[in-house]
N, C-alpha and C positions, 0 to 999 in steps of 0.2 A: 472461983476467982479466975482460974485458968480458962475456963469455958467462956467467961465474959471477955477475956482478952482476944481469944480466937475470933469471936463474932465481931469484935470491933475492927479487925483487920480485913474482913471480907469486902469484896467489890460491891459498891452500892448497887442497888436494883435498878432496872431500866427506868423505873418511874422516878428515880431520884434525880435531882438537878445535876447537870454535868458542869464541873468547874470550868471557867474560861469562856463560856458561850453565854450570850444573853438568853435569859430564860432557862439556862442550864442545858439546852439541846443544840446540836450542830445544825447549820442551815441546810435545807434540802436543795440539791443541785438540780437546775432545770435541764431537761433534755434538749440538745441542739437539733434544729431542723436539717435533715439529710440533704435537702435541696441546696443548702448553702455550699456543701462540698461539691455538688454537681456544677453549680454556677462558677465556683472557684476554678474547678478543673477546666470548664469550658473557656473561661477567661484566659487560661494559660494555653490550652490546646488550639483554640481557634486561630489566634494570631500565628501560632507556630505552623498550623496547617496552611494558613494563607501564605505565610512566608515561604514554606516549603513548596507549595503549589506554584508560587510566582517564580521561585528559583528553578523548578522543573520546567516551567513554561519558558523562562528565559533561556535555560540551558538547551531546550529543544529548538528554540528559535535560532540560537547560535549554531547548533549542529545543522539545522536545515540550511542556514545561510552558507555555512562552510561547504556543505554538499553541493549547493547551487553554484558556488564559486568554483568548485572543482570541474564544473562543466564548461568553464571558459576555455576556448581553444581546444576543446575535447570533442573528438569525433568517434568515440567508442560507444556504440549503441547500448551495450550492457550497462554502462555507467548511467545513462539516461533512464533505462528501465529500472535500475536499482533505486534511483532517486524517486521515481514515481511510485514504486512499491512502498517506500518508506514515508513519503510525504505526498500522498495522493490529493490532499486538499489544501496544500500550501498556496500562498498567493503567487508563487512562481510556477505552479503545476501546469497551467494552461500554456504558458510560454514554452516550458520544457517539452510538453507534448507536441507542440507545433514544430519545435526544432528537431525532435525525434523523427517526426514524419518526413521532414526535409532530408534528414540523414538517410533514411531508408530509401527515399527516391534517389538520392545521389549515388548510394552504393549500388542500387539497381542499374542506374545508367552506366556506372563504372564496369560492372560485371558484363554488360553487353559489349563493351568495346575493349576490354582488357587484352584480348588476343588479336585485336585488329592489326592489319598491316598497312593501314592508311593513317598518315599523320594528321589528316584533316579531322578524323574522329576525336583525337586527343586535343586538337586545337579548339574544337567546338566545346568539349567538356570543360576545358580551361576557361573559356568565355562564360559558360553557364555557371561555373562554381569558382570564381576567381579567388575566394578566400579559403578554399578547401586546402587541407593538408595534402590532398592528392595531386595538387597542382605540380609539385616537385616531380612526382612520378610521371605526370603528363609531359613535362619538359624533357625528361630523360628519354621517354618513348619517342617524342617528336625528333629529338636529336638523333637517335639511332635510325629511325625510319628515313629521315632526310639524308643521312649518310649513305644508307643502302641505295637510295635512289640516285645519289650523285655517283656512286661507284658503278652502278648499272649503266648509267648514261655515258660515264667516262669521257666527258667533254670538258674543256676549260670553262665553259659557261656554267655547266652543272656544278662543278666544284666551286666556282666563284659564288654561285648562288647559295651553296651550303655555308661557305665561310662568312657570307654577308648575314645570313640568318642566325648563325651560331658562331660568332667570333671567339667565344670562350667555351665552345663545345668540346666534348670529350674527344672528338675526332678532328679538331681543327688543325692540329699539327700533321696528322696523317694526310688530311686534305691538301695542305700546303705542299707537302712533299710529292704527293701524286700529281698535283697541278704543275709543279716544276718539271717533273719527269714528262708529263703530257705535253707541256709547252715545247719541250725539246724535241718531242716526236712529231710536232706539227710540220707538215711539208708546206713550205711557203710557195707562192706562185713563181718566184724566181727559181727555187730549187726544181720545181716541176718542169719549168722551161728548160733548165740545164739538163735534166734527165732525158727529156724528149729529144733534145739536140744530140745527146750522146748516142742514143739508139738509132736515130735517123742516120747519123753519120756512119755508125757501125754497119748497118744493113745496106746502106748505099755502097760502101766499100766491099761488103760481102758479095753483093750482086754483081759488082764490076770485077770481082776477083783481084782487088787492089790491096795486097797485103800491107804494103807500106803505109797506106792511109788507115787501114783497119787497125794496125798495131798501135796507133795513137789513141785509140779508144779503150784499150785493155791494159790490165796490170801485167808486169813482167811474167808472173806465173799466175794463171787462173786456177782456182780451186777445182773448177770443172768447166770443160767446154764440150758441149754435146755429150758424148759418152766417155770422154777422156778426163781422168782425174789429174790434178796438178799439171795442167797443160802449160808449157812454156809458149812464148810467142812463135817459136819454130814449129811446135806441135800444132798450134792453131793454124798457121799458114799451110802446113802439110795437109791437114784435114780438109780445109776449104779447097785446096787444089784438087784433091781426089774426088770432090763432089761434082766436078765438071767433067762431063764426057765430051768427046770430040764433035758430037753432033749438035751441041748446044751453041746457038749463035748469040743468044742474049738471055740474061736473067736479071730480074729486078724484084725488089721486096717493097711492099707497101705496109708501113707501120700504121696501125689503126688508132693509135693515141688513146686507147681505152685502158689507161694505166690504173693499176691498183698499187699504191705506194705505201710502204710502211718504213718509218724512220726510227732508228735506234741510236742512242748516244751512250757509250759506256762510261765507266768511272774515270777513265783517262781523257774523256772528251772526244774519242774517236767516233765518227759518224758512219753508219751503214744504212743503205737504202735497199730494201727488198721490193722488187718490182715484178708484177705480172701483167702481161698484155698479149695482144694477138698481132700476127703479121700474115700477110698473104704473099705467096711467091708466084711469080709469073715467068714461065720459061718458053722461049722460042727455040725450036730445034728442027733439024732436017729429018731426023729419024723418028721412029716410034718411041713413045715414052710419056712420062708425066709432063704435063704443061702447066698445071696449077696445083698448088698445095696451100692449105691453111694451117697455121700452127699456133699453139699456145706457148708463149715464151716465159720462162721464169729466170730472173737474173738478179744479181746483186751488184751494187756499186759502192765504192768507198767515198769518203768525204771530198776527194778530188775529182769525183764524177768519172772515175775509171771503172770499167766493167771487170769485176773480179770472178764472176761465174755466170754461165749462161747455158741453159738447156732448151731444147725445142721439142715439143710433142705434136706430131701431125694429127689433126682432127678431121681433115678431109683432103681429097685429091681428085684430080681428073687428068 
């Protein structure tokens, strides 16, 4: 009896119907085609790849455009070379190559004139490359060289020419000051005439041994007269009297009017004229001795046309 119960509780054999399924057996599952998974994966990956590629392309195009825009107003050769190394086939590449070649030509021209002492070289460069960043350096060089030329010539015309070309130049103020000083140093025709008149009168009185007349042409004390320092009018008269010996019947001087005149005005407005010229002395005498002498005269006059110093150096005699 117990054995029969045990057998009754055992699991049914495989051939026996299984409760809950039609026919007593579970349905057999069909195997799925693996290509389905591949297709699904491709459907996901391809759009992603396309989107990624488009993003990369777009990003690359943006980077190339940014790199290209960095070349605007840029004259650094290395930046152009870097662009072409990164984007050798971009639609801007040919233009960049052309601009690079022009830059190399420009810098070659600049190297040839960089140390030139001629303003015309930099003026020509400025004309050839008017948009270049080097134009500013050209203008500075032209300014400096034109100023050097004006200083070397040291004439009112040269200084006026500099100031006309460079009204806002670095040396415009200096040029104006030099011009003012130079204009003060210009000897006018009227001044030259007065100087000539003073020396003609002085040497006429000297030749005639006319001290009273001679004293009207000199300052009360001359810093030097011939070899005498700080000579008073009395000293001057005594020296002239001693130059005449008893055998001299006549003496005259010819002023040659070959004046070299320099004019100076100090801060107080006092004017001084420094003059060099030549005179010839003619002597008539009864005895033996010099009858002719030629001299170089160096003298100074004050603003009142009074002679304040005078020396004579003999250069020939007979």
